[in-house]
C-alpha positions as CSV (number, residue, x, y, z in Angstrom):
1,M,186.7,85.1,229.7
2,S,184.3,83.1,227.6
3,E,184.5,86.4,224.8
4,D,188.2,87.5,224.1
5,L,189.4,91.6,223.0
6,N,187.6,90.8,220.1
7,G,184.0,90.1,221.3
8,V,184.1,86.6,220.0
9,D,182.1,84.8,221.1
10,R,183.1,81.1,223.0
11,R,180.5,80.1,225.0
12,R,179.3,77.0,223.8
13,L,183.0,75.9,223.0
14,L,183.9,77.0,226.6
15,S,180.1,74.4,227.6
16,R,181.7,71.7,225.4
17,L,185.1,71.9,226.9
18,G,183.8,71.6,230.5
19,G,181.5,69.6,229.8
20,D,183.6,66.4,228.8
21,F,185.8,67.8,232.1
22,Q,183.0,67.1,234.3
23,L,182.1,63.7,233.3
24,D,186.1,62.7,232.9
25,S,186.8,63.9,236.6
26,A,183.5,62.0,237.8
27,R,184.4,58.4,236.0
28,R,188.0,59.0,237.2
29,V,186.9,58.5,240.8
30,A,184.1,56.1,240.1
31,R,187.0,54.1,238.5
32,S,189.5,54.4,241.4
33,T,186.1,53.6,243.9
34,S,185.0,50.8,241.8
35,R,181.7,52.6,242.3
36,D,179.2,54.3,239.8
37,V,178.8,57.6,238.2
38,F,175.5,58.1,240.0
39,T,177.9,57.1,243.6
40,V,180.1,59.0,243.2
41,L,178.1,62.2,243.3
42,V,176.9,61.5,246.9
43,F,180.9,60.9,247.8
44,L,182.0,64.0,246.4
45,E,178.8,66.2,247.9
46,I,179.6,64.5,251.6
47,S,183.0,65.3,251.5
48,R,182.9,68.8,250.3
49,A,179.8,69.4,253.1
50,N,182.1,67.8,255.2
51,V,185.2,70.4,254.6
52,A,183.3,73.7,253.0
53,A,183.5,75.3,257.0
54,L,187.0,74.9,257.0
55,T,188.4,75.7,252.9
56,A,186.2,78.6,253.0
57,S,189.5,80.4,252.9
58,R,192.0,80.3,250.3
59,E,194.4,79.4,253.9
60,T,196.1,76.2,254.3
61,V,194.4,73.8,256.6
62,A,195.6,74.3,259.9
63,E,196.0,70.9,261.4
64,P,196.5,68.7,258.3
65,H,196.1,64.8,259.2
66,A,199.1,63.1,259.0
67,G,201.2,65.8,258.1
68,V,199.8,65.9,254.7
69,P,198.6,69.4,253.9
70,G,195.0,70.2,252.7
71,V,193.5,66.7,254.5
72,P,192.3,67.9,257.8
73,P,191.2,65.6,260.6
74,D,188.0,63.5,261.2
75,H,187.3,65.6,264.4
76,L,187.2,68.8,262.7
77,R,185.1,67.3,259.5
78,D,181.6,69.0,259.9
79,P,179.2,65.6,259.6
80,V,176.0,66.3,256.9
81,S,172.8,64.4,257.1
82,I,171.6,62.0,254.4
83,Y,168.9,64.2,254.3
84,M,171.1,67.5,252.9
85,V,172.6,65.4,250.8
86,A,169.6,64.9,248.9
87,R,168.6,68.2,248.5
88,N,172.0,70.1,247.4
89,L,172.0,67.4,244.8
90,H,168.6,67.2,243.3
91,M,168.2,64.1,243.9
92,P,165.9,61.4,246.1
93,Y,165.7,60.7,249.6
94,E,165.7,57.5,249.4
95,T,168.4,57.1,246.5
96,A,171.1,59.3,248.5
97,R,170.1,56.9,251.1
98,R,170.9,53.9,249.3
99,H,174.4,55.4,247.9
100,V,175.4,56.1,251.2
101,K,175.1,53.0,252.2
102,K,177.1,51.5,249.8
103,L,180.0,54.0,250.2
104,T,179.2,52.7,253.8
105,Q,179.7,48.7,253.0
106,A,183.0,49.8,250.8
107,G,184.7,51.7,254.0
108,L,184.6,54.8,251.6
109,C,181.3,57.0,254.4
110,E,180.8,56.6,257.6
111,T,178.1,57.4,260.0
112,V,178.6,60.0,263.2
113,A,176.7,62.1,265.8
114,G,175.0,64.4,263.4
115,G,174.9,62.6,260.1
116,V,178.1,61.3,258.2
117,I,181.0,61.6,256.8
118,I,184.1,61.0,254.4
119,P,187.0,60.2,257.0
120,A,190.4,61.4,256.1
121,R,191.6,57.5,255.3
122,A,189.3,57.4,252.9
123,I,190.4,60.4,251.0
124,L,194.0,59.4,251.6
125,D,193.5,55.4,250.4
126,P,196.0,55.0,247.5
127,R,193.5,54.8,244.6
128,L,192.0,57.9,245.5
129,M,195.5,59.2,246.1
130,A,196.6,58.1,242.4
131,A,192.8,59.4,241.1
132,A,193.6,63.1,243.1
133,A,197.1,63.1,240.2
134,E,195.5,61.9,238.0
135,T,192.9,64.5,238.2
136,W,195.5,67.2,238.7
137,T,197.2,66.4,235.5
138,A,194.2,66.4,233.9
139,T,193.3,70.2,235.4
140,V,196.5,71.3,233.9
141,A,195.8,69.6,230.1
142,F,192.3,71.2,231.0
143,V,193.5,74.7,231.5
144,Q,195.9,74.3,228.5
145,E,193.6,73.2,226.1
146,A,190.9,75.9,227.1
147,G,193.7,78.5,226.7
148,R,194.8,77.1,223.4
149,L,191.5,77.8,222.2
150,G,191.6,81.3,223.4
151,I,190.0,81.3,226.9
152,S,191.9,81.7,229.8
153,V,191.9,84.2,232.6
154,A,193.4,87.6,232.7
155,G,196.4,88.4,234.9
156,D,199.6,86.9,236.7
157,N,199.9,83.9,237.9
158,Q,199.7,83.5,241.9
159,P,201.9,81.3,244.0
160,P,200.9,78.2,244.5
161,S,200.0,77.5,248.1
162,P,201.5,74.9,250.1
163,D,198.6,72.2,249.4
164,Q,197.8,73.5,245.9
165,F,197.0,70.0,244.9
166,R,194.6,69.5,247.5
167,Q,193.5,73.0,246.6
168,V,193.1,72.2,242.4
169,N,191.3,68.8,243.5
170,R,188.3,70.9,245.9
171,A,188.1,73.3,242.7
172,V,187.4,70.4,240.3
173,T,184.5,68.8,242.9
174,A,183.2,72.1,243.3
175,Y,182.7,72.7,240.0
176,C,181.4,68.5,239.3
177,L,179.0,69.3,241.4
178,E,177.6,72.3,240.6
179,A,177.9,71.4,236.9
180,V,175.2,68.7,237.5
181,C,173.0,70.7,240.2
182,Q,173.1,73.8,238.5
183,M,171.0,71.9,235.2
184,A,169.1,69.7,237.5
185,S,167.7,72.4,238.6
186,T,167.2,74.4,235.5
187,M,165.6,72.2,233.8
188,D,163.8,70.2,237.0
189,L,165.5,67.0,236.1
190,D,167.2,64.5,238.6
191,P,171.5,64.3,238.2
192,A,171.0,60.9,236.9
193,A,169.1,62.3,233.5
194,V,171.2,65.2,233.5
195,L,174.5,63.2,233.6
196,M,172.8,61.0,230.7
197,L,171.6,63.9,228.6
198,R,175.4,65.8,228.6
199,A,176.7,62.6,227.8
200,V,174.8,62.0,225.1
201,N,175.7,65.8,223.7
202,L,178.7,65.5,224.4
203,A,179.5,62.4,222.8
204,N,177.5,63.9,219.7
205,V,180.2,66.6,219.3
206,R,183.6,65.2,220.8
207,H,184.5,64.9,217.3
208,V,183.9,68.9,217.1
209,T,185.2,69.4,220.0
210,H,188.7,68.7,220.9
211,D,189.5,69.6,216.9
212,P,191.2,72.7,217.4
213,D,189.5,74.2,213.7
214,A,186.0,72.6,213.9
215,A,186.5,73.9,217.7
216,R,187.1,77.3,216.5
217,A,184.4,77.4,214.0
218,H,181.4,76.6,216.6
219,A,182.6,78.0,219.4
220,G,179.5,80.3,219.4
221,M,175.9,80.2,221.3
222,G,175.1,80.2,217.5
223,D,177.9,77.9,215.8
224,I,175.4,74.7,216.6
225,L,176.3,71.6,215.0
226,P,173.6,70.7,212.3
227,D,171.8,67.0,213.3
228,A,173.1,65.3,210.5
229,E,177.2,66.1,211.8
230,R,176.4,64.9,215.1
231,R,177.6,61.1,215.9
232,P,175.0,58.7,217.6
233,I,175.9,57.0,220.6
234,S,174.5,53.2,221.9
235,V,173.5,52.7,224.6
236,Y,176.3,49.9,225.3
237,G,178.4,52.5,224.5
238,L,176.9,55.2,226.9
239,A,177.2,52.5,230.1
240,K,180.5,51.8,229.1
241,Y,181.5,55.5,229.3
242,L,179.6,56.3,232.7
243,L,180.6,53.0,234.4
244,L,177.3,52.3,234.8
245,P,175.3,48.5,234.5
246,Y,173.1,48.4,230.8
247,E,169.6,48.5,232.2
248,T,169.8,51.5,234.3
249,V,171.3,53.5,230.8
250,R,168.3,52.4,229.3
251,R,165.9,53.1,231.4
252,T,167.1,56.5,232.0
253,L,167.1,56.5,227.8
254,L,164.1,55.5,227.8
255,Q,162.7,58.3,229.9
256,L,164.3,60.7,228.1
257,E,163.2,59.5,224.7
258,A,159.8,60.0,225.7
259,D,160.6,63.4,227.4
260,G,161.6,64.5,224.0
261,L,164.9,65.4,224.8
262,V,166.8,62.5,223.2
263,R,166.1,60.9,219.8
264,R,166.6,57.5,218.9
265,Q,168.8,57.3,215.0
266,A,170.4,54.9,212.6
267,G,173.5,53.8,215.4
268,G,172.0,54.9,218.8
269,L,170.8,58.5,220.1
270,I,171.5,62.3,219.7
271,V,170.3,65.4,221.0
272,P,168.7,67.0,218.1
273,V,169.1,70.7,217.5
274,E,165.4,71.4,218.1
275,V,166.5,70.5,221.7
276,V,169.3,72.8,221.9
277,T,168.0,75.3,221.2
278,R,165.0,75.4,223.9
279,P,165.3,78.1,226.3
280,E,165.5,75.6,229.7
281,V,168.9,74.0,227.4
282,V,169.8,77.4,226.7
283,A,169.8,78.0,230.4
284,G,171.9,75.2,231.4
285,I,174.5,75.8,229.1
286,M,174.9,79.5,230.3
287,G,175.1,78.3,233.7
288,L,177.7,75.7,232.7
289,V,179.4,78.3,231.3
290,A,179.4,80.9,234.4
291,S,180.5,77.7,236.6
292,T,183.4,76.8,234.2
293,E,184.1,80.4,234.0
294,T,184.6,80.3,238.4
295,L,186.6,77.0,238.7
296,L,188.9,78.9,235.8
297,A,189.2,82.0,237.9
298,D,189.8,79.6,241.0
299,L,192.4,77.7,239.9
300,A,194.4,80.9,239.1
301,A,193.6,82.4,242.6
302,A,195.2,78.6,243.2
303,G,198.4,79.6,241.1
304,L,197.2,77.5,237.9
305,T,196.6,79.1,234.9
306,Y,197.1,78.7,231.1
307,R,200.8,78.9,230.1
308,P,201.5,80.0,226.6
309,E,205.1,78.1,226.4
310,A,203.6,74.3,228.3
């Protein structure tokens, strides 16, 4: 998929497209819930865990909430413990607990016997429904952009199911979580550091990612943009992009800088080539490529594939 029939390597391009899509998806939910992106990760993980058993197959949820396809009622949702949320996200327990408390106070999470759930009423909140609609539109655009750049799933389109909208949103949720957790495990970082590191790197190369000619010229794993061509991002710019407090971003970046993962220069911060080519970072990129290929396959199975005429 990330290589065409002529063996063209598009893995780095796919990782950039996927990384941008993942961060934008998290930001979308953050805006709709008036939460930060870290709290959104906890929200998404609880929601995913609650319905994982119900949505393991591609069959339409048999008993939808209020007649909405793909949204199971609360009594069918499996509660998940805060411990498991923290473990799945590679996040300290106390950090996960604080985020769950924020979600509960906002009416987005409930404690029930056996753990916590994101109730159906929260999923169907007009703000989250609007975010889900935006996710659908953004996902279609992502598939189309990837296809135009030569990355698509082979095979015929599958007919959409009655709950295609929810299937696509669930696939995106799973992807957002996997994209963070895989990198956190590979690099032994917490999710906050992963999101920050990824956001800096993607900001450095965004002018290449979405320019068709430049994207193709820097598509393969060996096509690394030199430091002189990377565009730095400021702490303020990153805080604004991630919808996070300035001090939170500043502290995390100081630690990343102390760990040698980002470098400060005129205009802001970059992830230098020396870091991008480290074995653990390359492994993280390859993991993101694999996750993005899985996402495209899951979207195709739900009936959403690249359409050249679109």
